[in-house]
C-alpha positions as CSV (number, residue, x, y, z in Angstrom):
1,M,18.1,6.8,-14.5
2,N,20.5,9.0,-12.7
3,I,19.1,12.5,-13.5
4,W,22.3,14.3,-12.2
5,Q,24.6,12.3,-14.5
6,D,22.2,12.1,-17.5
7,K,20.7,15.7,-17.5
8,N,19.0,14.9,-20.8
9,F,15.4,14.9,-19.6
10,E,12.5,17.2,-19.8
11,P,10.7,18.7,-16.8
12,M,7.2,17.7,-15.6
13,L,4.6,19.6,-17.7
14,L,1.1,20.8,-16.9
15,N,-2.3,20.1,-18.3
16,E,-4.7,23.1,-18.6
17,I,-8.2,23.8,-17.6
18,D,-10.4,27.0,-18.1
19,K,-11.6,27.8,-14.5
20,P,-10.0,27.9,-11.1
21,F,-11.2,25.6,-8.3
22,D,-10.8,25.0,-4.6
23,S,-9.6,21.8,-3.1
24,D,-7.9,20.5,0.1
25,D,-5.9,18.1,-2.1
26,Y,-4.0,20.9,-3.9
27,I,-1.7,23.8,-3.3
28,Y,-1.9,26.9,-5.5
29,E,0.9,29.0,-6.9
30,I,1.2,32.1,-9.1
31,K,2.2,31.2,-12.7
32,Y,5.1,33.5,-13.6
33,D,5.4,34.6,-17.2
34,G,8.9,33.4,-18.1
35,I,11.0,30.7,-19.7
36,R,10.7,27.3,-18.1
37,A,14.1,25.9,-17.2
38,L,16.0,23.4,-15.1
39,I,19.2,24.5,-13.4
40,F,22.0,22.0,-12.5
41,I,24.3,23.3,-9.7
42,G,27.3,21.7,-8.2
43,P,30.9,22.5,-7.0
44,N,32.1,22.3,-10.6
45,T,28.7,22.6,-12.4
46,F,26.3,25.3,-13.5
47,I,24.1,24.5,-16.4
48,I,20.7,26.0,-17.4
49,K,18.5,24.0,-19.7
50,S,15.2,24.9,-21.3
51,R,12.2,22.5,-21.1
52,N,13.3,21.1,-24.5
53,N,16.9,20.6,-23.5
54,K,18.4,23.7,-25.1
55,D,21.4,25.0,-23.2
56,L,20.7,28.6,-22.0
57,T,23.7,29.0,-19.7
58,N,25.5,31.6,-21.8
59,L,22.4,33.6,-22.4
60,F,21.9,34.5,-18.8
61,P,25.4,34.8,-17.2
62,E,24.1,36.7,-14.2
63,L,22.3,33.6,-12.9
64,I,25.7,32.0,-12.0
65,K,25.5,34.1,-8.8
66,I,22.8,31.7,-7.6
67,K,25.6,29.1,-7.1
68,K,26.9,30.7,-3.9
69,N,23.8,29.4,-2.1
70,F,24.6,25.7,-2.7
71,T,27.1,23.2,-1.5
72,N,25.3,20.0,-2.7
73,N,24.7,18.8,-6.2
74,T,21.3,20.2,-6.9
75,I,18.6,20.4,-9.7
76,L,16.0,23.1,-9.5
77,D,12.9,23.6,-11.6
78,G,11.4,27.0,-12.3
79,E,11.0,30.0,-14.6
80,I,13.6,32.5,-15.8
81,V,11.8,35.8,-15.3
82,L,12.6,39.4,-16.1
83,F,10.7,41.8,-13.9
84,D,9.9,45.4,-15.1
85,N,9.9,48.6,-13.0
86,D,6.5,47.7,-11.5
87,N,7.9,44.3,-10.3
88,K,5.7,42.4,-12.8
89,P,7.1,39.8,-15.3
90,S,7.8,41.3,-18.7
91,F,7.9,38.6,-21.3
92,S,8.5,41.1,-24.1
93,K,11.7,42.3,-22.5
94,L,12.7,38.7,-21.8
95,Q,12.2,37.8,-25.5
96,T,14.8,40.4,-26.3
97,R,17.3,38.6,-24.1
98,M,16.4,35.2,-25.6
99,H,17.4,36.2,-29.1
100,L,20.7,37.9,-28.3
101,K,23.9,36.3,-29.8
102,N,26.5,38.9,-29.4
103,E,28.6,38.3,-26.2
104,L,29.0,42.0,-25.4
105,K,25.3,42.6,-25.8
106,I,24.5,39.7,-23.6
107,K,26.9,41.0,-20.9
108,Y,25.4,44.5,-21.2
109,E,21.8,43.2,-20.8
110,S,22.8,40.9,-17.9
111,I,23.9,44.0,-16.0
112,N,21.2,46.5,-17.1
113,N,18.2,44.1,-17.5
114,P,19.0,41.2,-15.3
115,V,16.7,38.2,-15.0
116,C,16.1,36.0,-11.9
117,F,15.2,32.4,-11.5
118,V,11.9,31.8,-9.8
119,T,12.1,28.2,-8.5
120,F,9.1,26.1,-7.5
121,D,10.6,22.6,-7.2
122,I,13.8,20.7,-6.4
123,L,14.5,17.4,-8.1
124,Y,17.9,16.6,-6.7
125,D,19.8,17.3,-3.5
126,N,22.8,15.0,-3.5
127,K,20.3,12.3,-4.4
128,S,17.1,12.0,-6.5
129,L,14.0,13.5,-4.9
130,L,11.6,12.4,-7.7
131,K,9.8,9.9,-5.6
132,H,9.2,12.4,-2.7
133,D,5.8,13.9,-2.6
134,L,5.4,17.6,-3.5
135,L,5.1,18.9,0.1
136,K,8.3,17.0,1.1
137,R,10.2,18.5,-1.9
138,K,8.8,22.0,-0.9
139,E,10.2,21.4,2.6
140,I,13.6,20.7,1.2
141,L,13.5,23.6,-1.2
142,N,12.5,26.1,1.5
143,K,15.9,25.4,3.3
144,I,17.6,27.3,0.4
145,S,18.0,31.0,0.9
146,D,16.8,33.6,-1.7
147,N,19.1,36.2,-3.2
148,D,18.9,38.8,-5.9
149,Y,18.9,36.1,-8.6
150,L,17.0,33.3,-6.9
151,I,13.4,33.5,-5.6
152,K,11.3,30.6,-4.2
153,T,7.6,30.7,-5.0
154,K,5.1,30.9,-2.2
155,Y,1.9,28.8,-2.2
156,I,-1.4,28.7,-0.5
157,N,-3.7,25.7,0.4
158,K,-7.2,25.1,-0.8
159,E,-8.1,28.6,-2.0
160,G,-7.4,28.5,-5.8
161,I,-10.3,30.8,-6.7
162,K,-9.2,33.5,-4.3
163,L,-5.6,33.4,-5.7
164,F,-6.9,33.5,-9.3
165,D,-9.0,36.5,-8.5
166,L,-5.9,38.3,-7.2
167,V,-4.0,37.3,-10.3
168,K,-6.7,38.7,-12.5
169,K,-6.6,42.0,-10.5
170,E,-2.9,42.2,-10.9
171,R,-3.0,41.2,-14.6
172,L,-0.6,38.3,-14.1
173,E,-0.4,35.2,-16.3
174,G,-2.4,32.7,-14.2
175,I,-2.1,30.1,-11.4
176,V,-0.9,26.5,-11.1
177,A,-2.7,23.9,-9.0
178,K,-0.6,20.9,-7.8
179,R,-1.6,17.8,-5.9
180,K,0.0,17.8,-2.5
181,D,0.9,14.1,-2.8
182,S,2.2,14.2,-6.4
183,I,5.7,12.8,-7.2
184,Y,7.8,14.5,-9.9
185,E,7.2,12.9,-13.3
186,I,10.0,13.7,-15.7
187,N,9.3,13.6,-19.5
188,T,5.6,13.7,-18.7
189,R,2.6,16.0,-19.0
190,S,0.6,15.2,-15.8
191,N,-2.9,15.8,-14.5
192,N,-1.3,16.3,-11.1
193,W,-0.2,19.7,-12.2
194,I,-2.8,22.0,-13.7
195,K,-2.5,25.5,-15.1
196,I,-5.3,28.0,-15.3
197,K,-4.4,31.0,-17.4
198,N,-5.7,34.5,-17.0
199,T,-6.7,35.0,-20.6
200,H,-8.5,37.8,-22.5
201,N,-11.2,37.6,-25.1
202,D,-12.0,40.2,-27.8
203,N,-13.3,40.6,-31.3
204,F,-10.9,41.7,-34.1
205,T,-11.5,42.6,-37.8
206,I,-10.1,40.2,-40.4
207,I,-8.4,42.1,-43.1
208,G,-6.6,39.3,-44.9
209,F,-5.5,35.7,-45.0
210,K,-2.6,33.5,-46.2
211,D,-3.2,30.2,-47.8
212,V,-0.6,27.3,-47.5
213,P,-1.5,24.9,-50.3
214,T,0.3,21.9,-48.8
215,N,-1.2,22.4,-45.3
216,Y,-4.5,21.9,-43.7
217,V,-4.6,25.3,-42.0
218,F,-4.7,28.9,-43.1
219,T,-3.8,32.2,-41.3
220,I,-6.0,35.2,-40.7
221,Y,-4.6,38.7,-40.2
222,L,-6.3,40.9,-37.6
223,V,-6.7,44.6,-36.8
224,D,-8.2,46.6,-34.0
225,N,-9.3,50.2,-35.0
226,N,-7.1,49.9,-38.1
227,N,-4.1,48.9,-36.1
228,Y,-2.5,45.5,-36.9
229,V,-2.6,43.2,-33.8
230,G,-1.4,39.9,-35.2
231,K,-2.6,36.7,-36.8
232,A,-4.2,33.4,-35.9
233,S,-4.4,30.0,-37.6
234,L,-7.4,27.8,-38.1
235,A,-8.3,24.7,-40.1
236,K,-9.3,25.0,-43.8
237,R,-12.4,22.9,-43.0
238,N,-13.8,26.0,-41.2
239,K,-16.3,27.6,-43.6
240,L,-14.7,31.0,-43.0
241,Y,-12.0,29.9,-45.4
242,Q,-14.4,29.7,-48.4
243,E,-16.2,32.9,-47.4
244,L,-13.0,34.9,-47.3
245,K,-12.0,33.7,-50.7
246,E,-15.2,35.3,-52.0
247,I,-14.5,38.8,-50.8
248,I,-10.9,39.3,-52.0
249,I,-9.8,42.9,-52.8
250,N,-6.8,44.1,-54.7
251,K,-5.5,46.7,-52.3
252,K,-3.6,46.7,-49.0
253,I,-5.8,47.9,-46.1
254,I,-2.7,48.4,-43.9
255,S,0.9,47.6,-44.3
256,I,1.9,44.2,-42.9
257,N,5.5,43.1,-43.2
258,E,4.8,39.7,-44.7
259,D,4.5,38.5,-48.3
260,N,1.7,36.6,-50.0
261,I,-1.2,38.0,-47.9
262,T,-4.5,38.0,-49.7
263,Y,-6.5,41.1,-48.5
264,V,-10.3,41.0,-48.0
265,K,-13.1,43.4,-47.4
266,P,-13.1,44.1,-43.6
267,I,-16.6,42.7,-43.0
268,Y,-15.8,39.7,-40.8
269,N,-14.9,39.7,-37.1
270,A,-12.9,37.0,-35.4
271,N,-13.4,36.2,-31.7
272,I,-9.9,35.6,-30.3
273,T,-8.7,34.4,-26.9
274,Y,-5.2,35.7,-26.0
275,L,-2.9,35.9,-23.1
276,E,-1.9,39.6,-23.3
277,K,-1.0,42.4,-25.7
278,T,2.8,43.0,-26.2
279,N,4.5,46.4,-26.1
280,N,3.8,46.8,-29.8
281,N,0.1,46.0,-29.3
282,H,0.3,42.5,-30.8
283,L,-1.7,39.6,-29.4
284,R,0.3,37.0,-27.5
285,H,-0.8,33.4,-28.0
286,P,-3.9,34.2,-30.0
287,V,-6.4,31.4,-30.4
288,F,-9.4,31.6,-32.8
289,N,-12.8,30.8,-31.3
290,Y,-15.5,31.8,-33.9
291,Y,-16.4,34.5,-36.4
292,D,-19.3,36.7,-37.4
293,K,-20.2,39.2,-40.1
294,E,-20.6,42.9,-39.5
């Protein structure tokens, strides 16, 4: 497969574990909170593709300024990131950019809220680099200069726990551990790359649920101090499903902009793991763990 000519492939994906670790066999990088993307750069080529092959080129026109750094046909792997005023990734601001369709609005945002491409790997440099080990690819990548729209990630050896502690302190998304001798495996989720997320864990009150008769899951709706924070899904085989059906009430506890919610007495708490709270105080990537009764 010629990855430069084909371009219809997905990047190497990561497996996930719960806790950081130290190892001489791995390097460790900060995991930036953005949109995973591949960028194809050549004399007559500039294409941005998402991890599932969606063309993002027109959404982020400012990134074409990366092109001046390259003379070879090149494929970069990385994250499209929008940094806030504190120089931290803001996924909520990036989401606004992702959903724009109006060309003038896209152009306005590209000037006033520009993104940058944080690159951590190079797959092609006038020839395929897939079979090179990670450290060799890093060596080639490091020959490329940074600019306002292109940043190369830094990495450390061995000390994954130390880096994770720093990430927690700075409230960043997490870290990635990569085997030094790993080749690049397209269209594959590999154990050679491992992500460890900086997640949070809290209890929230269940105030309603939504049943999907044709599905095996149902959705619970959550509040924190009477403020709606989001929803989570779990399997109907969980006994919580039957217990909630026994405490239905006929009034809205708070206003949620969704139809067909069945409201319940607020006597159950759900323990939820989540990545962060968004600007409107909603949970990002909530995962249900267990429940208890007040």
